[in-house]
C-alpha positions in Angstrom: 10.7 19.7 -12.3 9.7 23.7 -12.3 6.9 25.5 -10.5 4.8 23.5 -8.5 2.3 24.3 -10.9 3.8 23.9 -14.6 5.3 20.5 -15.2 8.2 21.0 -17.6 9.2 18.1 -19.8 12.5 18.7 -21.7 13.7 16.7 -24.3 16.5 18.4 -25.5 19.7 17.2 -24.3 21.9 20.4 -25.4 20.8 22.5 -23.0 20.6 26.6 -24.8 21.2 29.8 -22.6 18.3 31.6 -21.8 20.3 35.1 -21.2 21.5 34.7 -24.8 18.4 32.4 -26.7 15.3 33.5 -28.2 12.6 31.7 -26.5 9.1 31.3 -28.4 6.3 29.5 -26.8 3.6 28.8 -28.4 0.5 26.5 -27.0 -0.5 23.9 -28.5 -3.6 24.9 -30.1 -1.2 27.5 -32.7 1.3 24.8 -33.3 -1.0 21.9 -34.1 -4.6 21.7 -35.6 -6.7 20.8 -32.2 -10.3 22.6 -33.3 -11.8 18.8 -32.9 -10.7 18.4 -29.3 -10.9 21.8 -28.5 -14.1 21.8 -29.2 -14.9 18.0 -27.4 -13.5 19.6 -24.5 -15.9 22.8 -24.6 -18.8 20.2 -25.0 -17.8 17.5 -22.6 -15.4 18.6 -20.4 -11.5 17.7 -19.6 -12.2 14.2 -18.2 -13.7 13.5 -21.6 -11.0 15.3 -23.3 -8.1 13.4 -21.2 -9.5 10.0 -22.1 -9.7 11.1 -26.0 -6.0 12.3 -26.1 -4.8 9.4 -24.0 -6.6 7.0 -26.8 -5.0 8.9 -29.6 -2.0 9.7 -27.8 0.1 7.5 -31.1 -1.9 9.7 -33.5 0.0 12.6 -34.6 -2.1 15.7 -34.8 -1.9 17.8 -38.0 0.0 21.0 -38.3 -1.6 24.4 -37.4 -1.0 27.3 -38.0 2.2 28.6 -36.5 3.8 24.9 -38.2 5.8 26.1 -40.7 6.6 29.1 -38.7 8.5 26.7 -36.0 10.0 24.7 -39.1 11.5 27.7 -40.6 13.1 28.9 -37.4 14.6 25.7 -37.0 15.8 25.7 -40.0 17.7 29.1 -38.8 19.3 27.2 -35.9 20.6 25.0 -38.5 22.5 27.7 -40.4 23.7 29.4 -37.4 25.0 26.1 -36.0 27.0 25.1 -39.3 28.9 28.5 -39.0 29.5 28.4 -35.2 28.9 24.9 -33.8 29.1 27.0 -30.3 26.7 29.6 -30.8 24.6 29.9 -27.9 22.3 32.9 -29.4 19.7 30.5 -31.2 16.0 30.0 -31.1 14.8 27.9 -28.1 10.8 27.1 -28.4 8.6 26.2 -25.7 5.6 24.5 -25.9 2.9 26.0 -23.2 -0.1 24.0 -22.7 -3.0 23.5 -20.5 -3.5 19.9 -20.4 -2.6 17.4 -18.1 1.1 15.6 -18.2 -1.0 12.9 -19.1 -3.2 14.0 -21.9 0.3 15.7 -23.0 1.7 12.3 -24.3 0.1 13.3 -27.5 1.7 16.5 -28.3 5.3 15.1 -27.4 4.6 12.5 -29.7 3.3 14.6 -32.4 6.6 16.9 -32.2 8.7 13.9 -32.1 7.0 12.5 -35.8 7.4 15.8 -37.3 11.0 15.9 -36.0 10.3 19.3 -34.5 13.6 20.0 -32.2 11.6 21.5 -29.2 13.2 21.7 -26.0 10.3 22.0 -23.2 7.2 21.3 -22.9 5.2 22.9 -20.0 1.8 21.3 -19.0 0.1 24.2 -16.8 -2.7 23.0 -14.4 -3.1 26.9 -13.8 -5.6 29.1 -15.9 -3.5 31.7 -16.7 -0.4 29.8 -17.9 0.9 33.6 -18.8 2.7 33.8 -15.4 5.0 31.3 -16.3 6.4 33.5 -19.9 9.1 35.7 -17.9 10.0 33.0 -15.9 11.3 31.2 -19.1 12.4 34.4 -20.4 9.9 34.1 -23.9 10.4 36.8 -25.9 7.6 35.5 -28.2 4.2 34.0 -27.4 1.8 32.6 -30.0 -1.6 31.4 -28.7 -5.3 30.9 -30.3 -7.0 32.2 -27.3 -7.2 35.8 -27.0 -7.2 36.2 -23.1 -3.7 34.5 -22.9 -2.5 37.1 -25.6 -3.9 39.8 -23.6 -2.6 38.2 -20.3 0.8 38.2 -22.3 0.8 41.6 -23.6 0.2 43.2 -20.4 2.9 41.3 -18.8 5.4 42.8 -21.3 6.0 39.9 -23.3 5.4 40.5 -27.3 2.7 38.0 -27.7 0.3 37.6 -30.6 -3.1 35.4 -31.5 -3.0 33.1 -34.1 -6.1 32.1 -36.0 -6.2 28.3 -37.4 -6.0 27.6 -40.8 -4.6 25.8 -43.5 -1.1 27.1 -44.2 1.1 25.9 -47.4 4.4 28.2 -46.0 7.7 27.7 -48.2 10.1 26.0 -45.8 13.0 28.5 -46.2 14.5 31.3 -45.9 12.2 32.3 -42.6 9.6 35.1 -44.0 8.8 37.6 -40.9 6.5 40.0 -42.1 5.3 43.2 -39.8 2.8 45.9 -39.7 3.6 49.2 -38.8 1.8 51.7 -36.0 0.7 49.2 -32.8 2.3 46.4 -33.9 6.5 47.5 -34.5 5.5 50.7 -33.0 3.2 52.4 -30.4 -0.4 53.8 -32.0 0.5 57.2 -31.4 -0.1 58.4 -34.8 -3.0 55.9 -35.0 -4.9 57.7 -31.9 -4.7 60.8 -33.9 -5.8 59.6 -37.3 -9.2 57.7 -35.6 -9.7 61.0 -33.5 -8.7 63.8 -35.8 -8.5 62.1 -39.2 -5.8 61.3 -42.0 -4.6 65.4 -42.4 -4.2 65.8 -39.1 -1.9 62.8 -38.5 -0.1 63.4 -41.8 0.6 67.0 -39.9 1.5 65.6 -36.8 4.2 62.7 -38.6 5.6 65.5 -40.5 6.2 68.0 -37.7 7.5 65.2 -35.5 9.9 63.2 -38.4 13.2 63.5 -36.5 11.3 62.1 -33.4 11.4 58.4 -33.5 8.4 56.4 -32.5 7.4 55.0 -29.4 7.7 51.4 -29.1 5.2 49.0 -30.3 4.2 45.8 -28.7 6.5 43.9 -31.2 9.5 45.8 -31.4 11.7 43.6 -28.3 10.6 40.7 -30.5 11.6 42.7 -33.8 14.9 43.6 -32.2 16.0 40.2 -31.1 15.0 38.6 -34.5 17.1 41.4 -36.0 20.0 40.4 -33.8 20.4 36.7 -35.3 19.9 38.0 -38.6 22.9 40.1 -38.7 25.1 37.1 -37.8 24.6 36.6 -41.7 25.4 38.3 -45.2 21.9 40.0 -46.7 22.8 37.8 -49.5 23.1 34.2 -47.5 20.3 34.9 -44.6 18.4 32.2 -43.8 16.0 35.4 -42.4 14.2 38.0 -44.5 12.1 40.6 -42.6 9.4 43.1 -44.0 7.4 45.9 -43.0 4.0 46.1 -44.7 2.6 49.0 -43.5 -1.5 51.3 -44.2 1.3 54.4 -44.0 1.6 56.1 -47.2 5.5 56.4 -48.5 5.3 60.2 -49.1 3.7 61.7 -45.8 4.2 59.2 -43.5 7.0 57.2 -44.8 9.8 59.1 -43.6 9.1 59.0 -40.0 9.0 55.6 -39.6 12.3 54.6 -41.8 14.3 57.2 -39.4 12.8 55.2 -36.4 14.0 52.0 -37.2 17.2 53.5 -38.3 17.6 55.1 -34.8 16.6 51.3 -33.3 19.7 50.1 -35.5 16.8 47.5 -36.9 17.3 46.5 -40.7 14.0 45.2 -42.5 15.1 43.6 -46.1 11.9 45.2 -47.6 9.4 47.9 -46.9 6.1 48.8 -48.3 4.2 51.3 -48.0 0.7 50.6 -49.0 -1.2 54.1 -48.7 -4.3 51.7 -47.2 -4.5 49.8 -50.0 -5.2 45.8 -49.7 -1.9 44.2 -48.5 -3.3 40.6 -49.1 -1.8 41.0 -53.1 2.1 41.6 -51.4 1.4 39.0 -49.1 0.6 36.8 -51.7 4.1 38.1 -53.3 5.9 37.4 -50.3 4.3 34.4 -48.8 5.4 34.8 -45.2 5.7 31.7 -42.3 3.8 34.4 -40.0 2.3 38.3 -40.7 1.8 40.6 -37.5 -0.9 43.1 -37.5 -3.6 44.8 -35.3 -6.3 45.2 -37.7 -8.6 42.5 -38.2 -9.4 43.3 -41.8 -5.6 42.9 -42.5 -5.4 39.6 -41.0 -8.9 38.5 -43.1 -7.0 39.7 -45.9 -4.0 37.6 -45.4 -6.3 34.3 -44.4 -7.8 34.5 -47.8 -4.6 34.6 -49.8 -3.6 31.8 -47.4 -1.1 33.4 -45.4 -0.6 32.6 -41.5 -1.7 35.6 -39.8 -1.5 36.4 -36.1 -3.5 39.4 -34.9 -1.8 41.9 -31.9 -5.1 42.9 -30.1 -4.9 46.9 -28.6 -6.9 44.6 -25.0 -8.4 47.6 -23.8 
């Protein structure tokens, strides 16, 4: 047992060191497809939902949007431990759920069915489950509920909203795509673009070329991901990271590259799209997850079957 309103079930005999692990918290509706069950919950209430989950506790739930991402993360852990069995700097997965422990049996059984090495399941009776993210050392939170995502971001945790979709992402290596402004970087330049137009934004970028941009909401996660990636040579790495940004490479790309260099964050590939649709390049990359703050880019990614996670402004 942990906090009084958070029942934690630990299914992993080997405890990971939270001070070193990259802890990813994912809600049940992000990792599994629970749309029909969620509809039942909204229409008929918690008791009917609980009865349904208990009656179907041995029936595995279908994979959700973040499922392939978690599988790929699990593969990275395997490769790390093959190189160093004593390594503690690993990915650690926590399932965070508003289910009661009684209805959560189906969640645990589903994870076991698919061979997911999830260490902890946290069943929360409180409406705001994000209050437990910091105490579990969470570095990334994925949810299908916007309120939860905004609460997490306001608590200083990297977070994104997952849209339910069918996903057929390749198993390995782990491929993660980041947008730039308002995701990896702050939204300072984007604000100038929105308020004063492209010409002023370009002039601002050129004037600030040697000044690193501020931190975006997913920088902390990206940095820890980069730290794990450095355990491998580029040729043998089970992780590949990408920057796909609407910025123009000619006018606004240099500051982005210099900022990454200043942070010590190595990116495998960077695409400066100059406002062009991101869907085609994402279809080529086939990432396990794509983070962007623009809903039009999210929709474009979903149209080509790319699992997408929206980073809202939460104003």
